[in-house]
Every structure is written in structure tokens, then in C-alpha cells.
C-alpha positions as CSV (number, residue, x, y, z in Angstrom):
1,X,-54.7,29.9,83.0
2,X,-51.1,30.9,84.7
3,X,-48.7,28.0,84.1
4,X,-46.4,27.2,87.2
5,X,-44.4,24.7,85.6
6,X,-40.8,25.5,85.8
7,X,-40.3,27.4,82.1
8,X,-36.7,25.5,81.5
9,X,-38.3,22.0,81.9
10,X,-41.4,22.9,80.3
11,X,-42.5,20.9,77.2
12,X,-42.8,22.8,73.9
13,X,-45.9,23.1,72.1
14,X,-45.4,23.4,68.0
15,X,-48.8,24.0,66.3
16,X,-49.0,23.4,62.5
17,X,-51.8,25.7,61.1
18,X,-54.1,24.3,58.4
19,X,-57.3,22.8,57.7
20,X,-58.4,19.2,58.0
21,X,-59.1,17.0,54.9
22,X,-57.5,15.8,51.6
23,X,-59.0,18.9,49.5
24,X,-57.0,21.3,51.7
25,X,-53.7,19.1,51.9
26,X,-51.6,21.0,49.3
27,X,-53.3,24.4,50.1
28,X,-51.2,27.6,50.6
29,X,-53.1,28.0,54.0
30,X,-51.7,24.4,54.8
31,X,-48.4,24.7,55.1
32,X,-47.9,24.9,58.8
33,X,-49.6,21.3,58.5
34,X,-46.8,20.2,56.2
35,X,-44.0,21.3,58.3
36,X,-46.0,19.5,61.4
37,X,-46.0,16.3,59.5
38,X,-42.3,16.5,58.6
39,X,-41.2,17.2,62.4
40,X,-43.3,14.0,63.1
41,X,-41.5,11.9,60.7
42,X,-38.0,13.3,62.0
43,X,-39.0,12.5,65.7
44,X,-40.3,9.0,64.6
45,X,-43.9,9.7,65.6
46,X,-47.2,9.2,64.3
47,X,-50.1,11.4,65.0
48,X,-52.9,10.4,67.0
49,X,-56.3,12.0,67.9
50,X,-56.7,14.0,70.9
51,X,-59.3,16.5,71.5
52,X,-60.1,18.4,68.5
53,X,-56.3,17.8,67.5
54,X,-54.0,15.1,66.3
55,X,-50.8,15.0,68.4
56,X,-47.5,13.5,68.3
57,X,-45.2,13.7,71.5
58,X,-41.3,13.5,70.9
59,X,-38.0,15.3,71.6
60,X,-36.0,17.7,69.5
61,X,-32.6,18.9,69.6
62,X,-29.3,17.1,70.3
63,X,-29.4,13.6,72.1
64,X,-29.0,13.7,76.0
65,X,-29.9,16.6,78.5
66,X,-29.9,19.2,75.5
67,X,-32.8,17.7,73.8
68,X,-36.6,19.2,74.5
69,X,-39.5,17.6,75.2
70,X,-42.2,18.7,72.1
71,X,-45.5,17.9,71.5
72,X,-46.7,18.2,67.9
73,X,-50.0,19.5,67.2
74,X,-52.2,19.9,64.0
75,X,-55.8,21.3,65.1
76,X,-58.6,19.4,63.6
77,X,-61.0,22.1,64.2
78,X,-60.5,24.4,60.8
79,X,-58.3,27.4,61.0
80,X,-60.5,29.9,62.3
81,X,-61.4,27.7,65.3
82,X,-57.9,26.6,66.1
83,X,-57.3,28.5,69.4
84,X,-59.6,26.3,71.4
85,X,-58.0,22.9,70.9
86,X,-54.6,24.6,71.0
87,X,-55.1,26.3,74.4
88,X,-56.7,23.1,75.8
89,X,-53.5,21.1,75.1
90,X,-51.1,23.8,76.3
91,X,-53.0,23.6,79.6
92,X,-53.3,19.8,79.5
93,X,-49.3,19.6,79.1
94,X,-48.7,22.6,81.4
95,X,-46.9,24.5,78.5
96,X,-46.1,28.2,79.3
97,X,-47.1,30.7,76.3
98,X,-43.4,31.3,75.9
99,X,-42.9,27.6,74.7
100,X,-45.9,27.5,72.3
101,X,-44.6,28.0,68.3
102,X,-47.4,28.5,65.6
103,X,-45.9,27.5,62.0
104,X,-48.2,29.5,59.5
105,X,-48.6,30.8,56.1
106,X,-47.7,34.4,55.6
107,X,-49.1,36.7,52.8
108,X,-46.9,39.5,53.3
109,X,-43.5,37.8,53.0
110,X,-42.3,36.5,49.5
111,X,-42.7,32.8,48.7
112,X,-39.9,30.8,50.2
113,X,-38.9,33.2,52.7
114,X,-38.9,32.5,56.5
115,X,-39.3,35.0,59.3
116,X,-39.3,34.0,63.1
117,X,-40.4,36.3,66.0
118,X,-42.5,36.4,69.3
119,X,-45.7,37.8,69.9
120,X,-47.1,40.6,67.6
121,X,-50.3,41.2,65.6
122,X,-52.4,38.2,63.6
123,X,-52.0,40.3,60.3
124,X,-55.4,39.0,59.2
125,X,-54.6,35.4,59.9
126,X,-57.7,33.5,61.0
127,X,-55.6,30.8,62.8
128,X,-53.4,33.5,64.7
129,X,-56.3,35.5,65.5
130,X,-58.2,32.7,67.2
131,X,-54.9,31.3,69.1
132,X,-54.3,34.9,70.2
133,X,-57.8,35.2,71.7
134,X,-57.7,31.9,73.5
135,X,-54.4,32.4,75.2
136,X,-52.7,35.9,74.4
137,X,-50.3,36.9,71.7
138,X,-47.1,36.2,73.2
139,X,-46.2,33.1,71.4
140,X,-43.8,32.3,68.9
141,X,-44.3,32.4,65.1
142,X,-42.5,30.8,62.4
143,X,-44.0,32.7,59.4
144,X,-43.6,31.0,56.3
145,X,-43.6,33.3,53.5
146,X,-46.5,32.6,50.4
147,X,-46.3,36.3,48.8
148,X,-49.7,38.2,48.0
149,X,-52.5,37.2,45.5
150,X,-51.7,38.3,41.8
151,X,-53.9,40.6,40.1
152,X,-57.3,41.2,41.7
153,X,-57.2,37.7,43.1
154,X,-59.0,37.8,46.9
155,X,-57.1,36.7,49.5
156,X,-59.3,33.7,50.8
157,X,-59.3,32.2,47.2
158,X,-55.3,32.4,47.4
159,X,-54.9,31.0,50.5
160,X,-57.2,28.3,49.8
161,X,-55.5,27.0,46.2
162,X,-52.7,24.4,46.0
163,X,-49.3,25.6,45.5
164,X,-48.7,26.6,41.9
165,X,-46.6,24.0,39.6
166,X,-43.6,26.3,40.0
167,X,-43.8,26.8,43.7
168,X,-43.9,23.1,44.1
169,X,-40.7,23.0,42.7
170,X,-39.2,24.4,45.8
171,X,-41.8,23.6,48.1
172,X,-40.0,20.4,49.7
173,X,-37.2,22.5,50.3
174,X,-39.4,25.3,52.0
175,X,-40.9,23.0,54.2
176,X,-37.7,21.5,55.1
177,X,-35.9,24.7,56.0
178,X,-39.1,25.9,58.1
179,X,-38.6,22.6,60.1
180,X,-35.0,23.4,60.7
181,X,-35.9,26.7,62.0
182,X,-38.5,25.2,64.5
183,X,-35.7,22.5,65.7
184,X,-33.4,25.6,66.0
185,X,-35.9,27.6,67.9
186,X,-37.0,25.0,70.4
187,X,-33.3,23.9,71.0
188,X,-31.2,27.3,70.6
189,X,-33.6,29.9,71.4
190,X,-35.2,32.6,69.2
191,X,-32.2,34.9,68.7
192,X,-30.3,32.0,67.5
193,X,-32.8,31.2,65.2
194,X,-33.7,34.2,63.8
195,X,-29.9,35.1,62.8
196,X,-29.7,31.7,61.1
197,X,-33.3,31.6,59.3
198,X,-34.8,35.1,59.0
199,X,-34.0,35.3,55.1
């Protein structure tokens, strides 16, 4: 779909990637859900069920004309089918691809490190792969480093395990910083957010 809404006035769609269900809640693969939950709390909203997703509508940025309308999304379709519900919501809210942000775990970045970018490949991440297939690759990414699996552990096993006890000591700080990065990206743009949060 070619979204024709004036880009500056268009809302932002911030997608936390993860898997639904309590058994996945603290998995490394669910850091996107954790960030989305924190952002929902900051906006004072509560997630409500939409088509194959949970959604919160709110605003980010300074009060007044500088604030941005934002739709927070947690797909409920499981990671590898995230693209369908995300793109349906993008079309419903008339969000240009340049106003879509995916928050996700990233294996090739050390734990606790953030990287922000727009576009690029999926690096084997099934959530990104599904989103790109559904709507193209030129959306923003807030990449939350989880590091590589130790020894011979398979990637799928690693991402679907809970954060370790050592990692959990810094997890709240990490999620908080990622949420700050999303807010900066939406309110002040990619370059400013990269300069501040690409650690």
C-alpha cells in the first residue's frame, strides 16, 4: 500500500517484537515486548486487543505541538508471522514505512548495547524477515544486543531462553535505555537518536 498521508503529521507505529504467552515473557527473544510494555506505561496506556495484536495509542515527546502520535504494537501471531498484523495496522492507521519502528533482539551485538538504523537485512531474525516480506525493509530498527550463544548452543535455544541471572541485574536499565532511544527517535529523528544511543 502506498500511504499518502502527509508524512510529518502521520502517526508512528512502534512494534515490540516477541512471542505471546507467559512461558516466553522473560526470553531474550522478547526484549521488544518488554520495551513496548515500558513505553505503554510511560504513555499511561494499557494494551487492548486488536486484530492479531495488542495496541496502545498515545503520544511521545514534549507536551504541546512537539509531541508525536504513536501506536504501540505487540503482535500476537508469534514471531515468524509478525508482518501480517503489523502491516494491517500500518494500513489502518495510515502510517508511512518511514514512521515504523521495530524493537528487537540482536545476536550480533553484545548484551546491553543498542544500535539504531533504518533499513537493511534481517540477519536471520524471523520477526524482521516477516515484517520485511509484508511491507519492505525501509523501516527503523532499535536493535537490542543480546550477544551470541555460548559454546555450541543453537541460536533458537539461546533466544528462547530467559535472560541469565547476571543479565537480569542490568535488564531493567537496558530496557529503560531502549525505551528512551525509541522516544528520542520518534521525537527528534534518527540521527539524533543514533548520536545519543548507539553505544
